[in-house]
CHARMM internal coordinates of N, CA and C (Angstrom, degrees):
IC EDIT
DIST 1 N 1 CA 1.4247
DIST 1 CA 1 C 1.5308
ANGL 1 N 1 CA 1 C 112.49
DIST 1 C 2 N 1.2255
ANGL 1 CA 1 C 2 N 112.37
DIHE 1 N 1 CA 1 C 2 N 143.05
DIST 2 N 2 CA 1.4982
ANGL 1 C 2 N 2 CA 120.25
DIHE 1 CA 1 C 2 N 2 CA -179.02
DIST 2 CA 2 C 1.5025
ANGL 2 N 2 CA 2 C 109.17
DIHE 1 C 2 N 2 CA 2 C -60.68
DIST 2 C 3 N 1.3848
ANGL 2 CA 2 C 3 N 123.70
DIHE 2 N 2 CA 2 C 3 N 140.05
DIST 3 N 3 CA 1.4165
ANGL 2 C 3 N 3 CA 124.54
DIHE 2 CA 2 C 3 N 3 CA -177.22
DIST 3 CA 3 C 1.5430
ANGL 3 N 3 CA 3 C 110.87
DIHE 2 C 3 N 3 CA 3 C -57.05
DIST 3 C 4 N 1.3062
ANGL 3 CA 3 C 4 N 117.00
DIHE 3 N 3 CA 3 C 4 N -45.09
DIST 4 N 4 CA 1.4855
ANGL 3 C 4 N 4 CA 115.85
DIHE 3 CA 3 C 4 N 4 CA -177.20
DIST 4 CA 4 C 1.5157
ANGL 4 N 4 CA 4 C 115.12
DIHE 3 C 4 N 4 CA 4 C -63.94
DIST 4 C 5 N 1.3230
ANGL 4 CA 4 C 5 N 111.91
DIHE 4 N 4 CA 4 C 5 N -36.16
DIST 5 N 5 CA 1.4083
ANGL 4 C 5 N 5 CA 119.32
DIHE 4 CA 4 C 5 N 5 CA 179.64
DIST 5 CA 5 C 1.5855
ANGL 5 N 5 CA 5 C 110.79
DIHE 4 C 5 N 5 CA 5 C -67.26
DIST 5 C 6 N 1.3300
ANGL 5 CA 5 C 6 N 115.94
DIHE 5 N 5 CA 5 C 6 N -38.31
DIST 6 N 6 CA 1.4261
ANGL 5 C 6 N 6 CA 126.01
DIHE 5 CA 5 C 6 N 6 CA 177.68
DIST 6 CA 6 C 1.5461
ANGL 6 N 6 CA 6 C 105.45
DIHE 5 C 6 N 6 CA 6 C -63.31
DIST 6 C 7 N 1.2945
ANGL 6 CA 6 C 7 N 123.21
DIHE 6 N 6 CA 6 C 7 N -44.54
DIST 7 N 7 CA 1.4130
ANGL 6 C 7 N 7 CA 126.47
DIHE 6 CA 6 C 7 N 7 CA -177.31
DIST 7 CA 7 C 1.5793
ANGL 7 N 7 CA 7 C 107.51
DIHE 6 C 7 N 7 CA 7 C -60.75
DIST 7 C 8 N 1.3105
ANGL 7 CA 7 C 8 N 117.93
DIHE 7 N 7 CA 7 C 8 N -47.06
DIST 8 N 8 CA 1.4298
ANGL 7 C 8 N 8 CA 124.19
DIHE 7 CA 7 C 8 N 8 CA 177.91
DIST 8 CA 8 C 1.5572
ANGL 8 N 8 CA 8 C 111.34
DIHE 7 C 8 N 8 CA 8 C -58.47
DIST 8 C 9 N 1.4001
ANGL 8 CA 8 C 9 N 112.82
DIHE 8 N 8 CA 8 C 9 N -43.02
DIST 9 N 9 CA 1.4331
ANGL 8 C 9 N 9 CA 115.52
DIHE 8 CA 8 C 9 N 9 CA -179.45
DIST 9 CA 9 C 1.5125
ANGL 9 N 9 CA 9 C 112.23
DIHE 8 C 9 N 9 CA 9 C -64.71
DIST 9 C 10 N 1.3301
ANGL 9 CA 9 C 10 N 113.45
DIHE 9 N 9 CA 9 C 10 N -43.19
DIST 10 N 10 CA 1.5412
ANGL 9 C 10 N 10 CA 119.82
DIHE 9 CA 9 C 10 N 10 CA 175.22
DIST 10 CA 10 C 1.4956
ANGL 10 N 10 CA 10 C 111.09
DIHE 9 C 10 N 10 CA 10 C -56.60
DIST 10 C 11 N 1.2902
ANGL 10 CA 10 C 11 N 117.48
DIHE 10 N 10 CA 10 C 11 N -46.67
DIST 11 N 11 CA 1.4694
ANGL 10 C 11 N 11 CA 123.14
DIHE 10 CA 10 C 11 N 11 CA -176.34
DIST 11 CA 11 C 1.6704
ANGL 11 N 11 CA 11 C 106.50
DIHE 10 C 11 N 11 CA 11 C -62.25
DIST 11 C 12 N 1.3442
ANGL 11 CA 11 C 12 N 117.04
DIHE 11 N 11 CA 11 C 12 N -42.59
DIST 12 N 12 CA 1.4213
ANGL 11 C 12 N 12 CA 122.73
DIHE 11 CA 11 C 12 N 12 CA -178.62
DIST 12 CA 12 C 1.5555
ANGL 12 N 12 CA 12 C 108.20
DIHE 11 C 12 N 12 CA 12 C -63.99
DIST 12 C 13 N 1.3437
ANGL 12 CA 12 C 13 N 116.40
DIHE 12 N 12 CA 12 C 13 N -42.86
DIST 13 N 13 CA 1.4597
ANGL 12 C 13 N 13 CA 117.19
DIHE 12 CA 12 C 13 N 13 CA -178.19
DIST 13 CA 13 C 1.4531
ANGL 13 N 13 CA 13 C 110.70
DIHE 12 C 13 N 13 CA 13 C -66.94
DIST 13 C 14 N 1.4308
ANGL 13 CA 13 C 14 N 119.76
DIHE 13 N 13 CA 13 C 14 N -42.90
DIST 14 N 14 CA 1.4513
ANGL 13 C 14 N 14 CA 121.36
DIHE 13 CA 13 C 14 N 14 CA -177.62
DIST 14 CA 14 C 1.5861
ANGL 14 N 14 CA 14 C 108.81
DIHE 13 C 14 N 14 CA 14 C -63.74
DIST 14 C 15 N 1.2840
ANGL 14 CA 14 C 15 N 119.09
DIHE 14 N 14 CA 14 C 15 N -34.42
DIST 15 N 15 CA 1.4371
ANGL 14 C 15 N 15 CA 122.54
DIHE 14 CA 14 C 15 N 15 CA -178.57
DIST 15 CA 15 C 1.4927
ANGL 15 N 15 CA 15 C 107.01
DIHE 14 C 15 N 15 CA 15 C -68.47
DIST 15 C 16 N 1.3361
ANGL 15 CA 15 C 16 N 116.32
DIHE 15 N 15 CA 15 C 16 N -45.00
DIST 16 N 16 CA 1.4937
ANGL 15 C 16 N 16 CA 120.94
DIHE 15 CA 15 C 16 N 16 CA 179.05
DIST 16 CA 16 C 1.5901
ANGL 16 N 16 CA 16 C 111.17
DIHE 15 C 16 N 16 CA 16 C -61.34
DIST 16 C 17 N 1.2806
ANGL 16 CA 16 C 17 N 114.70
DIHE 16 N 16 CA 16 C 17 N -41.53
DIST 17 N 17 CA 1.5446
ANGL 16 C 17 N 17 CA 119.69
DIHE 16 CA 16 C 17 N 17 CA 177.10
DIST 17 CA 17 C 1.5292
ANGL 17 N 17 CA 17 C 111.01
DIHE 16 C 17 N 17 CA 17 C -61.96
DIST 17 C 18 N 1.3055
ANGL 17 CA 17 C 18 N 120.28
DIHE 17 N 17 CA 17 C 18 N -46.96
DIST 18 N 18 CA 1.4082
ANGL 17 C 18 N 18 CA 125.14
DIHE 17 CA 17 C 18 N 18 CA 179.83
DIST 18 CA 18 C 1.5679
ANGL 18 N 18 CA 18 C 108.37
DIHE 17 C 18 N 18 CA 18 C -61.45
DIST 18 C 19 N 1.4071
ANGL 18 CA 18 C 19 N 115.12
DIHE 18 N 18 CA 18 C 19 N -48.68
DIST 19 N 19 CA 1.4555
ANGL 18 C 19 N 19 CA 113.59
DIHE 18 CA 18 C 19 N 19 CA 178.29
DIST 19 CA 19 C 1.5057
ANGL 19 N 19 CA 19 C 114.04
DIHE 18 C 19 N 19 CA 19 C -59.61
DIST 19 C 20 N 1.3291
ANGL 19 CA 19 C 20 N 116.49
DIHE 19 N 19 CA 19 C 20 N -37.55
DIST 20 N 20 CA 1.4988
ANGL 19 C 20 N 20 CA 121.05
DIHE 19 CA 19 C 20 N 20 CA 173.91
DIST 20 CA 20 C 1.4624
ANGL 20 N 20 CA 20 C 114.58
DIHE 19 C 20 N 20 CA 20 C -61.50
DIST 20 C 21 N 1.3001
ANGL 20 CA 20 C 21 N 114.49
DIHE 20 N 20 CA 20 C 21 N -44.07
DIST 21 N 21 CA 1.4657
ANGL 20 C 21 N 21 CA 119.36
DIHE 20 CA 20 C 21 N 21 CA 174.58
DIST 21 CA 21 C 1.4640
ANGL 21 N 21 CA 21 C 115.75
DIHE 20 C 21 N 21 CA 21 C -56.75
DIST 21 C 22 N 1.3610
ANGL 21 CA 21 C 22 N 112.61
DIHE 21 N 21 CA 21 C 22 N -45.30
DIST 22 N 22 CA 1.5014
ANGL 21 C 22 N 22 CA 120.19
DIHE 21 CA 21 C 22 N 22 CA -177.84
DIST 22 CA 22 C 1.5807
ANGL 22 N 22 CA 22 C 109.80
DIHE 21 C 22 N 22 CA 22 C -62.48
DIST 22 C 23 N 1.3050
ANGL 22 CA 22 C 23 N 112.24
DIHE 22 N 22 CA 22 C 23 N -45.74
DIST 23 N 23 CA 1.4600
ANGL 22 C 23 N 23 CA 119.69
DIHE 22 CA 22 C 23 N 23 CA -178.51
DIST 23 CA 23 C 1.5548
ANGL 23 N 23 CA 23 C 108.83
DIHE 22 C 23 N 23 CA 23 C -62.42
DIST 23 C 24 N 1.3698
ANGL 23 CA 23 C 24 N 117.36
DIHE 23 N 23 CA 23 C 24 N -45.76
DIST 24 N 24 CA 1.4375
ANGL 23 C 24 N 24 CA 120.86
DIHE 23 CA 23 C 24 N 24 CA -174.56
DIST 24 CA 24 C 1.5579
ANGL 24 N 24 CA 24 C 109.84
DIHE 23 C 24 N 24 CA 24 C -69.09
DIST 24 C 25 N 1.2685
ANGL 24 CA 24 C 25 N 117.53
DIHE 24 N 24 CA 24 C 25 N -37.90
DIST 25 N 25 CA 1.4547
ANGL 24 C 25 N 25 CA 123.25
DIHE 24 CA 24 C 25 N 25 CA 179.61
DIST 25 CA 25 C 1.5316
ANGL 25 N 25 CA 25 C 109.04
DIHE 24 C 25 N 25 CA 25 C -66.86
DIST 25 C 26 N 1.3868
ANGL 25 CA 25 C 26 N 116.76
DIHE 25 N 25 CA 25 C 26 N -43.48
DIST 26 N 26 CA 1.4482
ANGL 25 C 26 N 26 CA 119.30
DIHE 25 CA 25 C 26 N 26 CA -177.64
DIST 26 CA 26 C 1.6085
ANGL 26 N 26 CA 26 C 107.81
DIHE 25 C 26 N 26 CA 26 C -67.49
DIST 26 C 27 N 1.2588
ANGL 26 CA 26 C 27 N 118.59
DIHE 26 N 26 CA 26 C 27 N -39.33
DIST 27 N 27 CA 1.4154
ANGL 26 C 27 N 27 CA 116.75
DIHE 26 CA 26 C 27 N 27 CA 175.35
DIST 27 CA 27 C 1.4836
ANGL 27 N 27 CA 27 C 117.56
DIHE 26 C 27 N 27 CA 27 C -63.55
DIST 27 C 28 N 1.3508
ANGL 27 CA 27 C 28 N 115.99
DIHE 27 N 27 CA 27 C 28 N -41.41
DIST 28 N 28 CA 1.4337
ANGL 27 C 28 N 28 CA 124.25
DIHE 27 CA 27 C 28 N 28 CA 177.94
DIST 28 CA 28 C 1.5110
ANGL 28 N 28 CA 28 C 113.61
DIHE 27 C 28 N 28 CA 28 C -63.47
DIST 28 C 29 N 1.2911
ANGL 28 CA 28 C 29 N 116.99
DIHE 28 N 28 CA 28 C 29 N -43.06
DIST 29 N 29 CA 1.5274
ANGL 28 C 29 N 29 CA 122.52
DIHE 28 CA 28 C 29 N 29 CA -173.20
DIST 29 CA 29 C 1.5476
ANGL 29 N 29 CA 29 C 112.42
DIHE 28 C 29 N 29 CA 29 C -97.75
DIST 29 C 30 N 1.3405
ANGL 29 CA 29 C 30 N 113.93
DIHE 29 N 29 CA 29 C 30 N -1.44
DIST 30 N 30 CA 1.5110
ANGL 29 C 30 N 30 CA 112.49
DIHE 29 CA 29 C 30 N 30 CA 178.22
DIST 30 CA 30 C 1.4783
ANGL 30 N 30 CA 30 C 112.47
DIHE 29 C 30 N 30 CA 30 C 74.44
DIST 30 C 31 N 1.3107
ANGL 30 CA 30 C 31 N 122.48
DIHE 30 N 30 CA 30 C 31 N 26.69
DIST 31 N 31 CA 1.4808
ANGL 30 C 31 N 31 CA 122.03
DIHE 30 CA 30 C 31 N 31 CA -179.12
DIST 31 CA 31 C 1.4958
ANGL 31 N 31 CA 31 C 110.28
DIHE 30 C 31 N 31 CA 31 C -111.75
DIST 31 C 32 N 1.2619
ANGL 31 CA 31 C 32 N 117.50
DIHE 31 N 31 CA 31 C 32 N 171.66
DIST 32 N 32 CA 1.4689
ANGL 31 C 32 N 32 CA 118.65
DIHE 31 CA 31 C 32 N 32 CA 175.98
DIST 32 CA 32 C 1.5624
ANGL 32 N 32 CA 32 C 107.03
DIHE 31 C 32 N 32 CA 32 C -84.74
DIST 32 C 33 N 1.3136
ANGL 32 CA 32 C 33 N 114.55
DIHE 32 N 32 CA 32 C 33 N 159.05
DIST 33 N 33 CA 1.5509
ANGL 32 C 33 N 33 CA 116.12
DIHE 32 CA 32 C 33 N 33 CA 175.62
DIST 33 CA 33 C 1.5168
ANGL 33 N 33 CA 33 C 112.89
DIHE 32 C 33 N 33 CA 33 C -60.07
DIST 33 C 34 N 1.3288
ANGL 33 CA 33 C 34 N 117.46
DIHE 33 N 33 CA 33 C 34 N -36.47
DIST 34 N 34 CA 1.4788
ANGL 33 C 34 N 34 CA 121.37
DIHE 33 CA 33 C 34 N 34 CA 178.61
DIST 34 CA 34 C 1.5212
ANGL 34 N 34 CA 34 C 108.81
DIHE 33 C 34 N 34 CA 34 C -61.29
DIST 34 C 35 N 1.3240
ANGL 34 CA 34 C 35 N 121.51
DIHE 34 N 34 CA 34 C 35 N -41.50
DIST 35 N 35 CA 1.4511
ANGL 34 C 35 N 35 CA 121.42
DIHE 34 CA 34 C 35 N 35 CA 178.00
DIST 35 CA 35 C 1.4149
ANGL 35 N 35 CA 35 C 114.12
DIHE 34 C 35 N 35 CA 35 C -67.01
DIST 35 C 36 N 1.3055
ANGL 35 CA 35 C 36 N 118.58
DIHE 35 N 35 CA 35 C 36 N -35.83
DIST 36 N 36 CA 1.4448
ANGL 35 C 36 N 36 CA 121.75
DIHE 35 CA 35 C 36 N 36 CA 177.86
DIST 36 CA 36 C 1.5579
ANGL 36 N 36 CA 36 C 111.08
DIHE 35 C 36 N 36 CA 36 C -70.78
DIST 36 C 37 N 1.3179
ANGL 36 CA 36 C 37 N 112.64
DIHE 36 N 36 CA 36 C 37 N -39.80
DIST 37 N 37 CA 1.4831
ANGL 36 C 37 N 37 CA 118.93
DIHE 36 CA 36 C 37 N 37 CA 177.33
DIST 37 CA 37 C 1.4977
ANGL 37 N 37 CA 37 C 110.31
DIHE 36 C 37 N 37 CA 37 C -61.43
DIST 37 C 38 N 1.3145
ANGL 37 CA 37 C 38 N 120.59
DIHE 37 N 37 CA 37 C 38 N -45.12
DIST 38 N 38 CA 1.4993
ANGL 37 C 38 N 38 CA 124.62
DIHE 37 CA 37 C 38 N 38 CA -179.27
DIST 38 CA 38 C 1.4729
ANGL 38 N 38 CA 38 C 108.20
DIHE 37 C 38 N 38 CA 38 C -59.81
DIST 38 C 39 N 1.3404
ANGL 38 CA 38 C 39 N 118.69
DIHE 38 N 38 CA 38 C 39 N -49.38
DIST 39 N 39 CA 1.4138
ANGL 38 C 39 N 39 CA 122.91
DIHE 38 CA 38 C 39 N 39 CA -176.19
DIST 39 CA 39 C 1.5389
ANGL 39 N 39 CA 39 C 112.19
DIHE 38 C 39 N 39 CA 39 C -63.93
DIST 39 C 40 N 1.3304
ANGL 39 CA 39 C 40 N 115.81
DIHE 39 N 39 CA 39 C 40 N -37.44
DIST 40 N 40 CA 1.4497
ANGL 39 C 40 N 40 CA 120.73
DIHE 39 CA 39 C 40 N 40 CA 175.81
DIST 40 CA 40 C 1.5305
ANGL 40 N 40 CA 40 C 111.92
DIHE 39 C 40 N 40 CA 40 C -63.14
DIST 40 C 41 N 1.3394
ANGL 40 CA 40 C 41 N 112.66
DIHE 40 N 40 CA 40 C 41 N -52.00
DIST 41 N 41 CA 1.5409
ANGL 40 C 41 N 41 CA 114.48
DIHE 40 CA 40 C 41 N 41 CA -178.31
DIST 41 CA 41 C 1.4706
ANGL 41 N 41 CA 41 C 111.89
DIHE 40 C 41 N 41 CA 41 C -64.36
DIST 41 C 42 N 1.3126
ANGL 41 CA 41 C 42 N 116.52
DIHE 41 N 41 CA 41 C 42 N -37.35
DIST 42 N 42 CA 1.5296
ANGL 41 C 42 N 42 CA 119.62
DIHE 41 CA 41 C 42 N 42 CA 175.96
DIST 42 CA 42 C 1.4837
ANGL 42 N 42 CA 42 C 114.38
DIHE 41 C 42 N 42 CA 42 C -61.19
DIST 42 C 43 N 1.2771
ANGL 42 CA 42 C 43 N 117.64
DIHE 42 N 42 CA 42 C 43 N -48.27
DIST 43 N 43 CA 1.4337
ANGL 42 C 43 N 43 CA 123.37
DIHE 42 CA 42 C 43 N 43 CA 172.93
DIST 43 CA 43 C 1.5253
ANGL 43 N 43 CA 43 C 115.99
DIHE 42 C 43 N 43 CA 43 C -59.92
DIST 43 C 44 N 1.3012
ANGL 43 CA 43 C 44 N 114.81
DIHE 43 N 43 CA 43 C 44 N -40.02
DIST 44 N 44 CA 1.4712
ANGL 43 C 44 N 44 CA 124.47
DIHE 43 CA 43 C 44 N 44 CA 177.99
DIST 44 CA 44 C 1.4568
ANGL 44 N 44 CA 44 C 108.64
DIHE 43 C 44 N 44 CA 44 C -61.26
DIST 44 C 45 N 1.3964
ANGL 44 CA 44 C 45 N 115.34
DIHE 44 N 44 CA 44 C 45 N -48.61
DIST 45 N 45 CA 1.4790
ANGL 44 C 45 N 45 CA 120.42
DIHE 44 CA 44 C 45 N 45 CA 176.92
DIST 45 CA 45 C 1.4763
ANGL 45 N 45 CA 45 C 112.39
DIHE 44 C 45 N 45 CA 45 C -57.16
DIST 45 C 46 N 1.2853
ANGL 45 CA 45 C 46 N 122.48
DIHE 45 N 45 CA 45 C 46 N -43.35
DIST 46 N 46 CA 1.4650
ANGL 45 C 46 N 46 CA 127.26
DIHE 45 CA 45 C 46 N 46 CA -178.18
DIST 46 CA 46 C 1.4466
ANGL 46 N 46 CA 46 C 108.91
DIHE 45 C 46 N 46 CA 46 C -66.99
DIST 46 C 47 N 1.2892
ANGL 46 CA 46 C 47 N 118.87
DIHE 46 N 46 CA 46 C 47 N -43.08
DIST 47 N 47 CA 1.5199
ANGL 46 C 47 N 47 CA 120.36
DIHE 46 CA 46 C 47 N 47 CA -173.86
DIST 47 CA 47 C 1.5694
ANGL 47 N 47 CA 47 C 108.61
DIHE 46 C 47 N 47 CA 47 C -71.85
DIST 47 C 48 N 1.3671
ANGL 47 CA 47 C 48 N 120.35
DIHE 47 N 47 CA 47 C 48 N -42.51
DIST 48 N 48 CA 1.4077
ANGL 47 C 48 N 48 CA 122.24
DIHE 47 CA 47 C 48 N 48 CA -178.21
DIST 48 CA 48 C 1.4974
ANGL 48 N 48 CA 48 C 115.44
DIHE 47 C 48 N 48 CA 48 C -99.43
DIST 48 C 49 N 1.3483
ANGL 48 CA 48 C 49 N 116.72
DIHE 48 N 48 CA 48 C 49 N -9.73
DIST 49 N 49 CA 1.4758
ANGL 48 C 49 N 49 CA 121.11
DIHE 48 CA 48 C 49 N 49 CA -176.64
DIST 49 CA 49 C 1.5743
ANGL 49 N 49 CA 49 C 113.92
DIHE 48 C 49 N 49 CA 49 C 50.60
DIST 49 C 50 N 1.3465
ANGL 49 CA 49 C 50 N 109.97
DIHE 49 N 49 CA 49 C 50 N 47.25
DIST 50 N 50 CA 1.4410
ANGL 49 C 50 N 50 CA 115.55
DIHE 49 CA 49 C 50 N 50 CA 177.97
DIST 50 CA 50 C 1.5215
ANGL 50 N 50 CA 50 C 110.30
DIHE 49 C 50 N 50 CA 50 C -127.71
DIST 50 C 51 N 1.2630
ANGL 50 CA 50 C 51 N 117.90
DIHE 50 N 50 CA 50 C 51 N 169.16
DIST 51 N 51 CA 1.5117
ANGL 50 C 51 N 51 CA 124.71
DIHE 50 CA 50 C 51 N 51 CA 172.86
DIST 51 CA 51 C 1.5325
ANGL 51 N 51 CA 51 C 106.70
DIHE 50 C 51 N 51 CA 51 C -86.31
DIST 51 C 52 N 1.3037
ANGL 51 CA 51 C 52 N 118.28
DIHE 51 N 51 CA 51 C 52 N 120.28
DIST 52 N 52 CA 1.4253
ANGL 51 C 52 N 52 CA 124.79
DIHE 51 CA 51 C 52 N 52 CA 178.85
DIST 52 CA 52 C 1.5348
ANGL 52 N 52 CA 52 C 110.50
DIHE 51 C 52 N 52 CA 52 C -89.23
DIST 52 C 53 N 1.2792
ANGL 52 CA 52 C 53 N 119.52
DIHE 52 N 52 CA 52 C 53 N 130.60
DIST 53 N 53 CA 1.4366
ANGL 52 C 53 N 53 CA 123.71
DIHE 52 CA 52 C 53 N 53 CA 169.43
DIST 53 CA 53 C 1.4778
ANGL 53 N 53 CA 53 C 111.29
DIHE 52 C 53 N 53 CA 53 C -73.36
DIST 53 C 54 N 1.3169
ANGL 53 CA 53 C 54 N 118.13
DIHE 53 N 53 CA 53 C 54 N 125.37
DIST 54 N 54 CA 1.4459
ANGL 53 C 54 N 54 CA 117.33
DIHE 53 CA 53 C 54 N 54 CA -178.37
DIST 54 CA 54 C 1.4934
ANGL 54 N 54 CA 54 C 110.88
DIHE 53 C 54 N 54 CA 54 C -114.42
DIST 54 C 55 N 1.3368
ANGL 54 CA 54 C 55 N 122.33
DIHE 54 N 54 CA 54 C 55 N 0.05
DIST 55 N 55 CA 1.3961
ANGL 54 C 55 N 55 CA 120.15
DIHE 54 CA 54 C 55 N 55 CA -170.41
DIST 55 CA 55 C 1.5348
ANGL 55 N 55 CA 55 C 111.85
DIHE 54 C 55 N 55 CA 55 C -78.15
DIST 55 C 56 N 1.3742
ANGL 55 CA 55 C 56 N 122.21
DIHE 55 N 55 CA 55 C 56 N -10.35
DIST 56 N 56 CA 1.4151
ANGL 55 C 56 N 56 CA 125.27
DIHE 55 CA 55 C 56 N 56 CA 178.77
DIST 56 CA 56 C 1.4958
ANGL 56 N 56 CA 56 C 111.18
DIHE 55 C 56 N 56 CA 56 C -86.22
DIST 56 C 57 N 1.2385
ANGL 56 CA 56 C 57 N 123.13
DIHE 56 N 56 CA 56 C 57 N -4.22
DIST 57 N 57 CA 1.4301
ANGL 56 C 57 N 57 CA 128.33
DIHE 56 CA 56 C 57 N 57 CA -178.47
DIST 57 CA 57 C 1.5374
ANGL 57 N 57 CA 57 C 105.66
DIHE 56 C 57 N 57 CA 57 C -74.78
END
COOR INIT
IC SEED 1 N 1 CA 1 C
IC BUILD
């Protein structure tokens, strides 16, 4: 597989895993997906002290 195509595939898989994680967490804790997403991005920002892009969710 071409390296650029592999990178795109990896990005797609990571995005799918995060979406699945958000859905699973929301179902388990009785929260909305948006609440879980906000908590995840807030904690991610705190951990890595970076600006998280949220437009791809």
